[in-house]
DSSP file (Angstrom, degrees, kcal/mol; ACC not computed):
  #  RESIDUE AA STRUCTURE BP1 BP2  ACC     N-H-->O    O-->H-N    N-H-->O    O-->H-N    TCO  KAPPA ALPHA  PHI   PSI    X-CA   Y-CA   Z-CA
    1    1 A M              0   0    0      0, 0.0     2,-0.2     0, 0.0     3,-0.0   0.000 360.0 360.0 360.0 129.0    0.0    0.0    0.0
    2    2 A S        -     0   0    0      1,-0.1     2,-0.3    31,-0.1    31,-0.1  -0.479 360.0 -86.3 -93.2 166.0    1.5    3.3   -1.0
    3    3 A A        +     0   0    0     -2,-0.2     2,-0.3     3,-0.1    -1,-0.1  -0.558  55.6 164.4 -72.4 130.1    1.1    6.7    0.8
    4    4 A T  B >   -A    7   0A   0      3,-1.0     3,-0.8    -2,-0.3    63,-0.0  -0.815  57.0 -90.6-133.7 175.4   -2.0    8.6   -0.2
    5    5 A A  T 3  S+     0   0    0     -2,-0.3    -2,-0.0     1,-0.3    62,-0.0   0.847 133.0  45.8 -58.0 -32.1   -3.9   11.5    1.2
    6    6 A D  T 3  S+     0   0    0      1,-0.2    -1,-0.3    62,-0.0    -3,-0.1   0.639 124.8  33.1 -82.7 -14.7   -5.9    8.9    3.2
    7    7 A N  B <  S+A    4   0A   0     -3,-0.8    -3,-1.0    -5,-0.0    -1,-0.2  -0.525  85.8 173.5-138.3  66.2   -2.7    7.0    4.2
    8    8 A P        -     0   0    0      0, 0.0     2,-0.3     0, 0.0    25,-0.2  -0.247  43.5 -95.0 -75.1 162.8    0.0    9.6    4.6
    9    9 A V  E     -b   69   0B   0     59,-2.6    61,-3.0    23,-0.1     2,-0.5  -0.626  44.9-141.6 -65.8 132.9    3.5    9.1    5.8
   10   10 A V  E     -bC  70  31B   0     21,-2.5    21,-3.3    -2,-0.3     2,-0.4  -0.907  20.5-174.4-107.5 126.8    3.3   10.0    9.5
   11   11 A I  E     -bC  71  30B   0     59,-2.8    61,-3.7    -2,-0.5     2,-0.5  -0.975  10.2-166.4-123.8 130.4    6.2   11.9   11.1
   12   12 A H  E     -bC  72  29B   0     17,-2.7    17,-2.4    -2,-0.4     2,-0.4  -0.959  12.8-169.0-109.8 132.3    6.7   12.8   14.7
   13   13 A I  E     + C   0  28B   0     59,-2.1    61,-0.5    -2,-0.5     2,-0.3  -0.925   7.1 176.4-121.7 150.2    9.4   15.3   15.5
   14   14 A G  E     - C   0  27B   0     13,-2.5    13,-2.5    -2,-0.4     2,-0.3  -0.959   8.4-165.0-144.6 163.0   10.9   16.4   18.8
   15   15 A R  E     - C   0  26B   0     -2,-0.3     2,-0.3    11,-0.2    11,-0.2  -0.973   1.6-170.8-145.8 158.3   13.6   18.6   20.2
   16   16 A A  E     - C   0  25B   0      9,-2.2     9,-2.8    -2,-0.3     2,-0.4  -0.990   0.6-173.3-149.5 147.3   15.5   19.1   23.5
   17   17 A C  E     - C   0  24B   0     -2,-0.3     2,-1.0     7,-0.2     7,-0.2  -0.992  20.6-148.4-144.0 135.5   17.9   21.7   24.8
   18   18 A K  S    S-     0   0    0      5,-3.0     2,-0.1    -2,-0.4     6,-0.0  -0.784  89.3 -10.4-101.1  86.4   19.9   21.8   28.0
   19   19 A G  S    S-     0   0    0     -2,-1.0     3,-0.2     3,-0.2    27,-0.1  -0.145  93.5 -88.1  97.5 157.0   19.8   25.6   28.3
   20   20 A N  S    S+     0   0    0      1,-0.6     2,-0.2    -2,-0.1    27,-0.2  -0.692 126.9  22.6-143.7  86.9   18.6   27.9   25.7
   21   21 A P  S    S+     0   0    0      0, 0.0    -1,-0.6     0, 0.0    26,-0.2   0.382 113.1  90.7 -83.4 166.7   21.1   28.3   24.1
   22   22 A G  E    S- D   0  46B   0     24,-2.2    24,-2.6    -3,-0.2    -3,-0.2  -0.958  83.5 -24.9 171.1-168.4   23.0   25.2   25.1
   23   23 A P  E     -     0   0B   0      0, 0.0    -5,-3.0     0, 0.0     2,-0.3  -0.445  69.8-176.3 -63.9 137.5   23.5   21.7   23.9
   24   24 A G  E     -CD  17  43B   0     19,-2.8    19,-2.3    -7,-0.2     2,-0.3  -0.929  16.6-164.9-138.9 160.9   20.6   20.6   21.9
   25   25 A G  E     -CD  16  42B   0     -9,-2.8    -9,-2.2    -2,-0.3     2,-0.3  -0.959   6.0-153.1-142.1 160.5   19.1   17.6   20.1
   26   26 A W  E     -CD  15  41B   0     15,-2.6    15,-1.7    -2,-0.3     2,-0.3  -0.963   9.5-165.7-131.9 150.5   16.5   16.7   17.6
   27   27 A G  E     -CD  14  40B   0    -13,-2.5   -13,-2.5    -2,-0.3     2,-0.4  -0.991   2.9-171.8-139.2 147.1   14.6   13.4   17.0
   28   28 A V  E     -CD  13  39B   0     11,-2.5    11,-2.4    -2,-0.3     2,-0.4  -1.000   7.2-171.1-139.5 135.4   12.4   12.1   14.2
   29   29 A V  E     -CD  12  38B   0    -17,-2.4   -17,-2.7    -2,-0.4     2,-0.5  -0.990  12.0-167.5-125.7 122.6   10.2    9.0   13.9
   30   30 A I  E     -CD  11  37B   0      7,-3.0     7,-2.4    -2,-0.4     2,-0.5  -0.938   1.1-167.5-113.9 127.1    8.8    8.3   10.5
   31   31 A Y  E     +CD  10  36B   0    -21,-3.3   -21,-2.5    -2,-0.5     2,-0.4  -0.957  12.0 169.1-114.6 127.8    6.0    5.7    9.9
   32   32 A R  E >   - D   0  35B   0      3,-2.1     3,-2.6    -2,-0.5     2,-0.2  -0.915  67.1 -52.9-139.1 112.6    5.1    4.5    6.5
   33   33 A N  T 3  S-     0   0    0     -2,-0.4   -31,-0.1     1,-0.3    -1,-0.0  -0.423 123.1 -19.8  54.8-121.5    2.8    1.5    6.4
   34   34 A E  T 3  S+     0   0    0     -2,-0.2    -1,-0.3    -3,-0.1     2,-0.2   0.406 119.6  96.7 -94.9   3.1    4.4   -1.1    8.6
   35   35 A R  E <   -D   32   0B   0     -3,-2.6    -3,-2.1     2,-0.0     2,-0.4  -0.622  51.5-167.1 -97.5 154.3    7.9    0.5    8.5
   36   36 A R  E     -D   31   0B   0     -2,-0.2     2,-0.4    -5,-0.2    -5,-0.2  -1.000   3.8-169.7-140.6 135.7    9.5    2.8   11.0
   37   37 A L  E     -D   30   0B   0     -7,-2.4    -7,-3.0    -2,-0.4     2,-0.4  -0.995   5.8-163.2-127.1 131.1   12.6    4.9   10.7
   38   38 A E  E     +D   29   0B   0     -2,-0.4     2,-0.3    -9,-0.2    -9,-0.2  -0.945  11.1 176.3-115.8 136.5   14.2    6.7   13.7
   39   39 A L  E     +D   28   0B   0    -11,-2.4   -11,-2.5    -2,-0.4     2,-0.3  -0.971   3.1 165.1-134.4 148.2   16.7    9.6   13.3
   40   40 A C  E     +D   27   0B   0     -2,-0.3     2,-0.3   -13,-0.2   -13,-0.2  -0.987   2.8 154.8-157.9 161.6   18.4   11.8   15.8
   41   41 A G  E     -D   26   0B   0    -15,-1.7   -15,-2.6    -2,-0.3     2,-0.3  -0.964  16.8-151.5-170.5 176.5   21.3   14.2   16.1
   42   42 A G  E     -D   25   0B   0     -2,-0.3     2,-0.4   -17,-0.3   -17,-0.2  -0.966  10.2-136.3-157.3 172.2   22.5   17.2   18.1
   43   43 A T  E     -D   24   0B   0    -19,-2.3   -19,-2.8    -2,-0.3     3,-0.2  -0.995  19.6-134.6-137.1 139.3   24.5   20.3   18.2
   44   44 A F  E    S+     0   0B   0     -2,-0.4     2,-0.4     1,-0.2    -1,-0.1   0.876  97.4  23.4 -64.1 -39.0   26.8   21.4   21.0
   45   45 A W  E    S+     0   0B   0    -22,-0.1     2,-0.2    -3,-0.1    -1,-0.2  -0.944  89.3 113.2-134.5 111.3   25.6   25.1   21.1
   46   46 A T  E     -D   22   0B   0    -24,-2.6   -24,-2.2    -2,-0.4     2,-0.3  -0.852  51.7-105.7-158.2-173.9   22.1   25.8   19.8
   47   47 A T     >  -     0   0    0     -2,-0.2     4,-2.0   -26,-0.2     5,-0.2  -0.846  30.9-110.6-125.1 163.7   18.5   26.9   20.7
   48   48 A N  H  > S+     0   0    0     -2,-0.3     4,-2.5     1,-0.2     5,-0.2   0.920 119.0  53.9 -55.7 -45.0   15.2   25.2   21.0
   49   49 A S  H  > S+     0   0    0      1,-0.2     4,-2.2     2,-0.2    -1,-0.2   0.911 107.7  48.9 -60.2 -44.1   14.0   27.0   17.9
   50   50 A E  H  > S+     0   0    0      1,-0.2     4,-2.5     2,-0.2    -1,-0.2   0.884 112.1  49.0 -63.8 -37.9   16.9   25.8   15.8
   51   51 A M  H  X S+     0   0    0     -4,-2.0     4,-2.3     2,-0.2    -2,-0.2   0.862 108.9  53.0 -71.4 -34.7   16.4   22.2   17.0
   52   52 A E  H  X S+     0   0    0     -4,-2.5     4,-1.7     2,-0.2    -2,-0.2   0.941 113.9  42.5 -62.3 -47.1   12.7   22.3   16.2
   53   53 A L  H  X S+     0   0    0     -4,-2.2     4,-2.6     1,-0.2    -2,-0.2   0.898 112.1  54.2 -66.7 -40.5   13.4   23.5   12.7
   54   54 A T  H  X S+     0   0    0     -4,-2.5     4,-3.2     1,-0.2     5,-0.3   0.911 106.1  52.8 -60.7 -42.5   16.3   21.0   12.3
   55   55 A A  H  X S+     0   0    0     -4,-2.3     4,-2.1     1,-0.2    -1,-0.2   0.928 111.7  45.3 -59.3 -45.7   14.0   18.1   13.3
   56   56 A A  H  X S+     0   0    0     -4,-1.7     4,-2.2     2,-0.2    -1,-0.2   0.912 114.8  48.4 -65.0 -42.1   11.4   19.1   10.6
   57   57 A I  H  X S+     0   0    0     -4,-2.6     4,-2.6     1,-0.2    -2,-0.2   0.948 112.3  47.5 -62.8 -49.8   14.1   19.6    8.0
   58   58 A K  H  X S+     0   0    0     -4,-3.2     4,-1.2     1,-0.2    -1,-0.2   0.871 110.6  53.8 -61.5 -36.8   15.8   16.3    8.7
   59   59 A A  H  < S+     0   0    0     -4,-2.1     3,-0.4    -5,-0.3     4,-0.4   0.951 112.8  41.1 -62.7 -49.6   12.5   14.5    8.6
   60   60 A L  H >< S+     0   0    0     -4,-2.2     3,-1.0     1,-0.2    -2,-0.2   0.838 110.1  58.5 -71.3 -31.5   11.6   15.8    5.2
   61   61 A E  H 3< S+     0   0    0     -4,-2.6    -1,-0.2     1,-0.2    -2,-0.2   0.797  97.9  62.9 -63.8 -26.8   15.1   15.3    3.8
   62   62 A A  T 3< S+     0   0    0     -4,-1.2     2,-0.4    -3,-0.4    -1,-0.2   0.686  82.3  93.4 -73.2 -17.5   14.7   11.6    4.7
   63   63 A L    <   -     0   0    0     -3,-1.0     4,-0.0    -4,-0.4    -3,-0.0  -0.647  61.5-160.8 -80.7 129.6   11.9   11.2    2.2
   64   64 A K  S    S+     0   0    0     -2,-0.4    -1,-0.1     1,-0.1    -3,-0.0   0.587  70.5  19.1 -89.9 -11.4   13.2   10.0   -1.1
   65   65 A K  S    S-     0   0    0      0, 0.0     2,-0.1     0, 0.0    -1,-0.1  -0.970  98.4 -73.8-150.9 162.5   10.2   11.1   -3.3
   66   66 A P        +     0   0    0      0, 0.0    52,-0.2     0, 0.0    -2,-0.1  -0.388  61.5 161.8 -62.7 131.4    7.2   13.4   -3.0
   67   67 A L        -     0   0    0     -2,-0.1    52,-1.5    -4,-0.0     2,-0.4  -0.970  46.8 -97.4-145.4 156.2    4.6   12.0   -0.6
   68   68 A P  E     - e   0 119B   0      0, 0.0   -59,-2.6     0, 0.0     2,-0.4  -0.668  50.2-167.3 -73.5 136.3    1.6   13.1    1.4
   69   69 A V  E     -be   9 120B   0     50,-3.2    52,-2.8    -2,-0.4     2,-0.6  -0.975  27.7-159.8-132.7 137.8    2.9   13.8    4.9
   70   70 A R  E     -be  10 121B   0    -61,-3.0   -59,-2.8    -2,-0.4     2,-0.6  -0.946  20.6-166.0-112.2 105.9    1.3   14.3    8.3
   71   71 A L  E     -be  11 122B   0     50,-2.4    52,-3.1    -2,-0.6     2,-0.5  -0.845   3.9-164.4 -98.6 118.8    4.0   16.0   10.4
   72   72 A I  E     +be  12 123B   0    -61,-3.7   -59,-2.1    -2,-0.6     2,-0.3  -0.885  18.6 153.6-111.1 129.0    3.1   15.9   14.1
   73   73 A T  E     - e   0 124B   0     50,-2.5    52,-2.3    -2,-0.5   -59,-0.1  -0.983  48.8-137.9-149.6 155.8    4.9   18.2   16.6
   74   74 A D  S    S+     0   0    0    -61,-0.5     2,-0.8    -2,-0.3    53,-0.2   0.163  77.9 107.4 -96.6  16.8    4.4   19.9   20.0
   75   75 A S     >  -     0   0    0      1,-0.2     4,-2.0   -62,-0.1     3,-0.2  -0.829  44.0-179.2 -99.4 103.4    6.1   22.9   18.5
   76   76 A Q  H  > S+     0   0    0     -2,-0.8     4,-3.1     1,-0.2     5,-0.5   0.810  83.4  67.8 -66.3 -27.7    3.7   25.8   17.8
   77   77 A Y  H  > S+     0   0    0      2,-0.2     4,-1.7     1,-0.2    -1,-0.2   0.929 106.5  37.5 -55.2 -48.8    6.8   27.6   16.5
   78   78 A V  H  > S+     0   0    0     -3,-0.2     4,-2.4     2,-0.2     5,-0.2   0.944 119.7  46.1 -71.0 -48.9    7.1   25.2   13.5
   79   79 A V  H  X S+     0   0    0     -4,-2.0     4,-2.3     1,-0.2     5,-0.3   0.944 117.3  42.8 -62.7 -48.8    3.3   24.8   12.9
   80   80 A D  H  X>S+     0   0    0     -4,-3.1     4,-2.8     1,-0.2     5,-1.6   0.902 113.0  53.7 -65.3 -40.2    2.5   28.5   13.1
   81   81 A G  I  <>S+     0   0    0     -4,-1.7     5,-1.9    -5,-0.5     4,-0.3   0.931 115.9  38.6 -58.4 -45.5    5.6   29.5   11.1
   82   82 A M  I  <5S+     0   0    0     -4,-2.4    -1,-0.2     3,-0.2    -2,-0.2   0.815 128.1  31.5 -77.3 -30.5    4.6   27.1    8.2
   83   83 A T  I  <5S+     0   0    0     -4,-2.3    -3,-0.2    -5,-0.2    -2,-0.2   0.738 131.6  21.9-102.4 -24.8    0.8   27.7    8.3
   84   84 A K  I  <5S+     0   0    0     -4,-2.8     4,-0.2    -5,-0.3    -3,-0.2   0.776 128.7  25.1-112.4 -36.7    0.4   31.3    9.5
   85   85 A Y  I  ><S+     0   0    0     -5,-1.6     4,-2.5    -4,-0.3     3,-0.4   0.720  93.0  84.3-109.5 -24.9    3.5   33.4    8.8
   86   86 A L  H  ><S+     0   0    0     -5,-1.9     4,-2.6    -6,-0.3     5,-0.2   0.878  91.2  49.5 -55.0 -48.4    5.5   31.9    6.0
   87   87 A S  H  > S+     0   0    0      1,-0.2     4,-2.1     2,-0.2    -1,-0.2   0.889 113.6  47.0 -63.2 -37.6    3.7   33.4    3.0
   88   88 A D  H  > S+     0   0    0     -3,-0.4     4,-1.9    -4,-0.2     7,-0.3   0.907 110.7  52.1 -68.5 -41.2    3.9   36.9    4.6
   89   89 A W  H  <>S+     0   0    0     -4,-2.5     5,-3.3     1,-0.2     6,-0.8   0.938 112.0  46.4 -58.6 -46.3    7.6   36.5    5.4
   90   90 A K  H ><5S+     0   0    0     -4,-2.6     3,-1.6     1,-0.2    -1,-0.2   0.918 110.6  52.1 -62.9 -43.7    8.3   35.5    1.8
   91   91 A A  H 3<5S+     0   0    0     -4,-2.1    -1,-0.2     1,-0.3    -2,-0.2   0.812 111.2  48.2 -63.4 -29.8    6.3   38.4    0.5
   92   92 A R  T 3<5S-     0   0    0     -4,-1.9    -1,-0.3     3,-0.2    -2,-0.2   0.256 124.4-100.5 -94.3  12.2    8.2   40.8    2.6
   93   93 A G  T < 5S-     0   0    0     -3,-1.6    -3,-0.2     1,-0.2    -2,-0.1   0.905  81.5 -48.7  70.6  41.0   11.6   39.5    1.6
   94   94 A W  S   <S+     0   0    0     -5,-3.3     8,-2.1     1,-0.3     2,-0.3   0.869 108.3 129.2  63.8  41.0   12.0   37.4    4.8
   95   95 A K  B     -F  101   0C   0     -6,-0.8    -1,-0.3    -7,-0.3    -3,-0.2  -0.928  56.2-124.4-119.3 148.6   11.1   40.3    7.1
   96   96 A K    >   -     0   0    0      4,-3.5     3,-2.4    -2,-0.3     6,-0.1  -0.318  42.6 -90.0 -80.5 174.0    8.6   40.2    9.9
   97   97 A S  T 3  S+     0   0    0      1,-0.3    -1,-0.1     2,-0.1    -2,-0.0   0.797 129.8  56.3 -59.4 -28.8    5.7   42.8   10.0
   98   98 A G  T 3  S-     0   0    0      2,-0.1    -1,-0.3     1,-0.0    -2,-0.0   0.257 120.3-110.4 -85.4  13.2    7.9   45.1   12.0
   99   99 A K  S <  S+     0   0    0     -3,-2.4    -2,-0.1     1,-0.3     3,-0.1   0.510  76.5 133.4  70.7   7.8   10.6   45.0    9.3
  100  100 A K        -     0   0    0      1,-0.1    -4,-3.5    -5,-0.0    -1,-0.3  -0.609  66.6 -95.5 -82.0 150.0   13.0   43.0   11.4
  101  101 A P  B     -F   95   0C   0      0, 0.0     2,-0.3     0, 0.0    -6,-0.2  -0.322  41.3-103.6 -63.8 146.5   14.6   40.0    9.8
  102  102 A V    >   -     0   0    0     -8,-2.1     3,-1.1   -13,-0.1     2,-0.2  -0.562  39.3-117.2 -67.6 128.6   13.0   36.6   10.4
  103  103 A V  T 3  S+     0   0    0     -2,-0.3     5,-0.1     1,-0.3    -1,-0.1  -0.494  97.9  11.4 -68.5 137.1   15.0   34.7   12.9
  104  104 A N  T >> S+     0   0    0     -2,-0.2     4,-2.3     3,-0.1     3,-0.6   0.820  80.4 161.9  63.9  34.0   16.5   31.5   11.4
  105  105 A A  H <>  +     0   0    0     -3,-1.1     4,-2.7     1,-0.3     5,-0.2   0.863  68.7  54.3 -54.8 -41.0   15.5   32.6    7.9
  106  106 A E  H 3> S+     0   0    0      1,-0.2     4,-2.0     2,-0.2    -1,-0.3   0.887 110.0  47.4 -63.5 -36.8   17.9   30.2    6.2
  107  107 A M  H <> S+     0   0    0     -3,-0.6     4,-2.6     2,-0.2    -1,-0.2   0.912 111.8  49.5 -70.0 -41.9   16.3   27.3    8.1
  108  108 A W  H  X S+     0   0    0     -4,-2.3     4,-2.6     1,-0.2    -2,-0.2   0.899 110.3  51.9 -61.8 -39.7   12.8   28.4    7.3
  109  109 A Q  H  X S+     0   0    0     -4,-2.7     4,-2.3    -5,-0.2    -2,-0.2   0.915 110.8  47.2 -63.6 -42.8   13.8   28.8    3.6
  110  110 A R  H  X S+     0   0    0     -4,-2.0     4,-2.4     2,-0.2    -2,-0.2   0.919 112.7  49.0 -64.6 -43.5   15.1   25.2    3.6
  111  111 A L  H  X S+     0   0    0     -4,-2.6     4,-2.9     1,-0.2    -2,-0.2   0.907 110.9  50.6 -63.4 -41.4   12.0   23.9    5.3
  112  112 A D  H  X S+     0   0    0     -4,-2.6     4,-1.9     2,-0.2    -1,-0.2   0.918 110.0  50.4 -60.8 -44.4    9.8   25.7    2.8
  113  113 A E  H  X S+     0   0    0     -4,-2.3     4,-0.5     1,-0.2    -2,-0.2   0.916 114.2  43.9 -60.5 -44.9   11.8   24.2   -0.1
  114  114 A L  H >< S+     0   0    0     -4,-2.4     3,-1.2     1,-0.2     4,-0.3   0.915 112.1  51.8 -67.8 -43.5   11.5   20.7    1.3
  115  115 A A  H >< S+     0   0    0     -4,-2.9     3,-1.7     1,-0.3     5,-0.3   0.827  98.9  66.1 -63.7 -31.6    7.8   21.0    2.2
  116  116 A A  H 3< S+     0   0    0     -4,-1.9    -1,-0.3     1,-0.3    -2,-0.2   0.753  95.1  58.5 -63.1 -23.5    7.0   22.3   -1.3
  117  117 A A  T << S+     0   0    0     -3,-1.2    -1,-0.3    -4,-0.5     2,-0.2   0.601 111.6  42.1 -80.2 -11.0    7.9   18.8   -2.7
  118  118 A H  S <  S-     0   0    0     -3,-1.7     2,-0.8    -4,-0.3   -58,-0.0  -0.736  85.9-110.1-126.8 171.4    5.3   17.1   -0.5
  119  119 A Q  E     -e   68   0B   0    -52,-1.5   -50,-3.2    -2,-0.2     2,-0.5  -0.892  48.2-169.6-101.3  97.8    1.7   17.6    0.6
  120  120 A V  E     -e   69   0B   0     -2,-0.8     2,-0.6    -5,-0.3   -50,-0.2  -0.798  20.1-163.8-101.9 127.3    2.4   18.4    4.2
  121  121 A E  E     -e   70   0B   0    -52,-2.8   -50,-2.4    -2,-0.5     2,-0.7  -0.944  17.9-147.9-100.9 117.6   -0.3   18.6    6.9
  122  122 A W  E     -e   71   0B   0     -2,-0.6     2,-0.5   -52,-0.2   -50,-0.2  -0.795  18.1-171.9 -92.5 116.9    1.2   20.4    9.9
  123  123 A V  E     -e   72   0B   0    -52,-3.1   -50,-2.5    -2,-0.7     2,-0.4  -0.940   9.9-157.9-118.7 122.5   -0.3   19.0   13.1
  124  124 A W  E     -e   73   0B   0     -2,-0.5     2,-0.3   -52,-0.2   -50,-0.2  -0.823  12.4-178.5 -95.8 135.8    0.3   20.6   16.6
  125  125 A V        -     0   0    0    -52,-2.3     3,-0.2    -2,-0.4   -49,-0.0  -0.955  35.2 -98.3-126.4 150.4   -0.2   18.4   19.6
  126  126 A S  S >  S-     0   0    0     -2,-0.3     3,-2.0     1,-0.2   -51,-0.1  -0.285  73.0 -50.7 -65.8 157.8    0.1   19.5   23.2
  127  127 A G  T 3  S-     0   0    0      1,-0.3    -1,-0.2   -53,-0.2     3,-0.1   0.089 121.4 -11.6 -38.5 119.5    3.4   18.6   24.9
  128  128 A H  T 3  S+     0   0    0     -3,-0.2     2,-1.6     1,-0.2     4,-0.3   0.684  83.0 149.2  65.3  23.9    4.4   15.0   24.5
  129  129 A S  S <  S-     0   0    0     -3,-2.0    -1,-0.2     1,-0.2    -2,-0.0  -0.636  90.4 -26.1 -86.4  81.8    1.0   13.8   23.2
  130  130 A G  S    S+     0   0    0     -2,-1.6     3,-0.3    -3,-0.1    -1,-0.2   0.334 123.3  93.1  97.0  -7.2    2.3   11.0   21.0
  131  131 A N     >  +     0   0    0      1,-0.2     4,-2.4     2,-0.1     5,-0.2   0.173  45.4 115.0-102.3  17.6    5.7   12.5   20.4
  132  132 A E  H  > S+     0   0    0     -4,-0.3     4,-2.3     1,-0.2     5,-0.2   0.902  76.6  47.3 -57.6 -45.7    7.4   10.7   23.3
  133  133 A Q  H  > S+     0   0    0     -3,-0.3     4,-2.4     1,-0.2    -1,-0.2   0.900 111.2  51.3 -66.1 -39.4    9.8    8.6   21.1
  134  134 A A  H  > S+     0   0    0      1,-0.2     4,-1.9     2,-0.2  -120,-0.3   0.896 111.4  48.6 -62.7 -38.8   10.8   11.6   19.1
  135  135 A N  H  X S+     0   0    0     -4,-2.4     4,-1.9     2,-0.2    -2,-0.2   0.871 109.1  52.2 -69.7 -36.6   11.6   13.5   22.3
  136  136 A R  H  X S+     0   0    0     -4,-2.3     4,-1.8    -5,-0.2    -2,-0.2   0.922 110.0  49.6 -62.2 -42.6   13.6   10.5   23.6
  137  137 A L  H  X S+     0   0    0     -4,-2.4     4,-2.2     1,-0.2  -111,-0.2   0.882 106.2  56.2 -63.3 -37.7   15.6   10.5   20.4
  138  138 A A  H  X S+     0   0    0     -4,-1.9     4,-1.5     1,-0.2  -122,-0.2   0.903 106.6  49.9 -61.3 -40.3   16.1   14.3   20.8
  139  139 A N  H  X S+     0   0    0     -4,-1.9     4,-1.5     1,-0.2    -1,-0.2   0.859 108.2  52.8 -67.0 -34.1   17.7   13.7   24.2
  140  140 A Q  H  X S+     0   0    0     -4,-1.8     4,-2.0     1,-0.2    -1,-0.2   0.877 104.4  57.9 -64.1 -36.0   19.9   11.0   22.6
  141  141 A G  H  X S+     0   0    0     -4,-2.2     4,-2.1     1,-0.2    -2,-0.2   0.873 101.3  54.6 -61.2 -38.0   20.9   13.6   20.1
  142  142 A I  H  X S+     0   0    0     -4,-1.5     4,-1.5     1,-0.2    -1,-0.2   0.919 106.3  52.2 -60.5 -43.0   22.1   15.9   22.9
  143  143 A S  H  < S+     0   0    0     -4,-1.5     4,-0.3     1,-0.2     3,-0.2   0.902 108.7  50.1 -60.7 -40.8   24.3   13.0   24.1
  144  144 A K  H >< S+     0   0    0     -4,-2.0     3,-1.1     1,-0.2    -1,-0.2   0.889 107.8  54.0 -63.2 -38.4   25.8   12.7   20.6
  145  145 A A  H 3< S+     0   0    0     -4,-2.1    -1,-0.2     1,-0.3    -2,-0.2   0.795 107.0  51.8 -66.8 -27.6   26.5   16.4   20.6
  146  146 A N  T 3<        0   0    0     -4,-1.5    -1,-0.3    -3,-0.2    -2,-0.2   0.445 360.0 360.0 -90.4   0.1   28.4   16.2   23.8
  147  147 A Q    <         0   0    0     -3,-1.1    -1,-0.2    -4,-0.3    -2,-0.1   0.483 360.0 360.0 -81.8 360.0   30.7   13.3   22.7
């Protein structure tokens, strides 16, 4: 059975940071039919926001062809950025309404580029509602960053 709008690839993303900024990690769990792929990584000095975006980017980079995707996260930053603010940022040349530059603009641009190849449904869930494994992987990512 292939991925369709009724049967999308399901992705859970998570992030963790020990201090903000500080050592951080990202985690991804991708489900497609009966298969599961887990990814994680980390950075020695980063922010929660950067790890949230990195998790989404790494998740979509892992897909080898355009697919319908349901990306589930407890990050309102990612969901709101992609669903509420992105088109305005792009129209203003990557500036916010107050004419200040969008923070992490290069990461948002990469995420936008990757998302354009897929049909992505951005789903926000309250903290740790189904994203537990992605968050565990994010904490493993912190450990990798500190090695």
